[in-house]
N, C-alpha and C positions, 0 to 999 in steps of 0.2 A: 717462657711459659706458653703452654698450648691454648687453643681456643677453649678447651674445657675449663682451664684454670681461670680464664678471663670472663667467660660467659656462663657456661653450663653449671659449674659447681656453685658460683655465687647465687644464681637463680634458684637452684635446688635448696641451698641453705636458707634463702629468703622465704621460699614457699613453705619450708618445713618449720619455720618459726625460730630459726637460729639467728635471724637478723642479719645485719651487715655492719660495716665499719662505721656507719653513721650513728652517732649516739642517740639512743631512744628508739631506734628502729628495731622492732621485734619480729618483723615479717608477718606472714599470714597465719602461721600455726597449722598449716595443711598437714594431714597425716593419712597414712594408708590405713584402711580398715579391713578386718577379716570378714568372712562371710556372715557371721552372726551379727557383727556391727552394721553391716550393710543391710541385712534383713530388718534390723531395728529401725532403720530409716524408711522401710517399705520399698526398697529398691531391689530389683533382681540381681543376683550375684554375677550374672554374665550380661554384658552389653548385647542388645539385640541388633542384628544387622538387617537392614531393609531388604 
């Protein structure tokens, strides 16, 4: 198995709320938002660079 299978994919699954092999672990429930959802939080749709 590659590094992505051991590290990257499990971390992405945990962040997105798909949990892990540990019973009861639901992850963070992190989701991507479109521009209208970002605007609802009062955030600019594009990150500003200094």
